[in-house]
N, C-alpha and C positions, 0 to 999 in steps of 0.2 A: 127429516134429518138428513143432512148430507152424506152422499156415499163419497169416500176416497180410497182410491186403489192407485197406490204409487208404485210403479214399475222399479222393482229392484233384485239384485241376485238373491237374496233370502225369501222374497215372495215368489219367485219363479221354482225356487228350490222344494218350498211348503207346496205349490201346485202339481209340480212333480211328483212327490211323494205321495201326494193325495191320490193322484191319477195311478199310479204303479199298484199302491194297495187296494183301490176300487177295481182294478182288471185283475189283481190277483184272487180276491175272493169273489167276484163276480163269476170268474171260469172255473174256480174251484168248486162253486155250487153249481154251476151250469152243467158240469159233465164230468167232474173228476170222480164220481161216486167215493166219496168219504164214508167209510163203513163203521168207524170206531172213535172214540173221544180224542184221539190226536189229531184229528181233522177237524174236530171243532174247534178245539184249542188254535190251531193255525187260522180258522177261520176269523176267531175273535181277535187274533192279533193286527189281523189287516184289517178287519171292520172297525175295531177302538181307532187304530190309528188313523184309519180314513175321517172317521166324524169327529174326533179330536182338532185334526187339521182345519176340517173344514169349518169347525167353530170359531178358531184362532182366527182364520181368515175372515169371517164374518164380524167377529168383535173387532179388529183393526179396520174393517173395511166402513163399519159404520161408526167407529170411534167412540167406541163403549170401553174402553180401556179404562177409564178412571172410575166408571161405575161397577166393575167388578169388584166382588168382596176378595179380591186375592191381590197379591202382586204380582203385577203384570211384568215387571223386570225378571221375575223368578220362573214364572208360569210357562211361558212357551218355551223356552228353553230346556225346560225338564222335562215337559212333555214330550218334545223332541226327541230327548237322551232315550226315555223310554220307549219311544215308539220306533226307534233305530233297535234298539235290544230285542224288542218283541219281534220285529220283523227278521231281526237276525236268527232268533231262535226258530221261527217258524221257516225260513229259508234253510235251517239244517235237520230240523226234525220232520217236515213234509215230505223231502225225496229219499228219508230214512226209512219211514214208513208205507210211502206209497209210489217208490219208485223202484227201491230196491229189490230185486229178485223178480221184477215184471221184464218180459220181453215183449217184442212186437211193438207196431205203432196204430194202434187203435185210438178210437176219439178218446176215450177215458184217459189212455197214457198222455197223448198230447196235450191234453188239457191241464195234466198234471205236471207235464213242462213247463207249460206257458204260465201256471199259477207259480211255480219253483223260480222261474227267469225272472217275472215282474216282483216276487219278494224280494230278490236279490235287488234289482233295481231301486226298489222303495228302502233296501236298508241303506243303499249308497246314498240316495236322495236325503234321507233323516239325517244322515252323518254329516252330511255337505251343509244341512240348515245347522246343525251343532257347531260346527267348523265356522259359520259365517255368524252366529251369535255368540260365542264364547267372548268374554272380556280379553281384551289386550292389553297387554304390559303398560300399565301408568293409567289404564282406562277405569272410571267410575262405574262399577255395575252391580246388579244383584249378585247375591253369594254364589246362587245355583249356577252364575254362568262363568264364574271360575273353576279352577281345576279340583279345590277341594268338593265343591258343590257337584260338579260332574262325577266324580270318585265315587260320592255317597249313593247317587243314584246307579252305577255300575254295583257297587258293593249290595247294596238291597236288592238288586235283581238276581246277582249269582246268589245269594242267599234264599232266593225263594226256588230256584232250581234245583238248588241241595234238598229243601224241603219237598219238593216231588219226589225228588230220588229216594230221600230218606224213609219217608211214609208210604212207597209202593213198591216191592213190599217194605213192611217193618224192618228196620236193619238198627235202630237205635237202642234197643232194650236187652241187648246181649249180657251187657254188665254194666255198671257203674262207670267205667270208663268211656263206655260209648254214650251213656248219657249226658256225660260231662261234655261231650262233643255237642249234643244236641242243645243244651244249655247255651254254650257259646253261640251258638248260630242265632239263636232264638234273641237272647241279651244284644249283642250287636246289631242285629235286624231291627229290633223294636228302639234302639236309640238312634240308629239311622234314618230311618222313616220317621222318628220325631222331628229330628233335625231338618227334614226335608218340609214336612208339614207347617213347621214353624216357619221355616224361610217364606214358602209359597203362602202362607197366612198371614205372614206380617205379625207373628207374635212374638220374635226375638225379644223386642224391649221389654217384655213383661217379665224375664226371666229376672229373679233375685241378686244375680250374678254374672260376670262378665261373658258374653258370649262366645267371644274368641277364645277366653282362656278355657271355658268348658269343653271348645272344640277340640283344642290340644290336647287336654287331659284324656278325653275320649278316645282320640285318636291313639294315644299311647297305651290305654287300657286293651283296647279292640286289637292293637299288634300282639302285645301278649296272650291275649285270651286265645286268638286264632294261631299263633304260633304253637301253643299247647293242642290245640285241635289237629293241625297239620300233623303233627308228629304221632300224636295218641291213636289217631282214627287208622290210618294203614298198619299199624303195630296192631291192632285188634283185630283187624279185618284181611290180612294177608301173611299175618306171621302166624305157622303151624301151631307155635307153641303156646298162642294165647287164643286158640281155637278158630284161627282165621285160615282162610284157602287162599296158596298161594298161585296155585295154576287155574287158568281159565277153562272153565269145564266145556267139553265138546259139543254140548247141546248148544252152547251161545252161538256157535257158527252158522247154526240152520234157523234160526230164532229171528223173528221180525223185530226190529228196533233193538232196544237194548234188554240184555237178559239182567237178570238180578246182579251178577256179578260185575258187569260193566256198569252196574249204576253204583256199585260200592268204589269201583274205580274212578267213575266222575266225580263221586264226592270227594275223593281224596285229592284229585286234580283241581277240584272248584274250591276246595278249602284252602290250597297253596295259592290259587288266583289271588282271594279274597285275604290273604296274609300278603300278598304282594300290592294288592289295592289300598289297603289300609296302611301298608307302612309309608306307600306314597303319598297318602293322603296326611299323615302325621310330618312328613318332609315339609310336605306344600302348606300345610295348616302353621307351621312354625315359621315358614319363611313370608306368609302373607301379613302383610302390613296393614293394609286399610281394605276393608267391607263394608259394603254398602246395602244393607237389606232392607 
């Protein structure tokens, strides 16, 4: 089997991202003294990104794209986008939990600083890969290489973060209104994830209706749903008249990471962010003339 390795900016971006992610999790495991589950999550982000990128490079090196049971026009950029978001989350979470409040320059602190720096570098490298892989105007490409496809990845990732914050501690069972917000997050996540799976698995042609029309209709529905959640969640969590707490508790200033009130605020911000993403998705989907999946 011939080995083909053509030098290109895209290849070097992948190699750089792979190396940076490898250094990040290797140094963290070596001497960062990870003491709780948050550190395990960060290591998973870096190692998952590393393994996935290595797999993509090997498949393209041995020319196995046509034998893969997935759409190779959609999978690499989808993975790169998820990897960039995973490394970005690790770059934010890791120093928040493992550098905040620590003083001195011991070996443990130095390892944590190195992991954080290389996590940021991996994020930049993966963003470069996405920028190099995305569809240009007039170019025939997979749906996931277009702006709506990349927005779907961001929407599902933001929803996953919301699920983490809303379930630890459980903050959605206050009343019917907050349960509605959870339903909005779940419905939109499932549909967006389904679109991604269909595109990567080349299953869009199996639908009994127009895939492009479904995307536009779904984006319109998601905008309305997230608009309601963006309004309802802060009302019932931060308005004293509706059982909320408008002021940040003093205990939050001394806690490691995010306290429960901070997580409620993060859910409000992320809900607004996903509303903006779905609104942009709707605009792009309406303007998208040709999609080749």
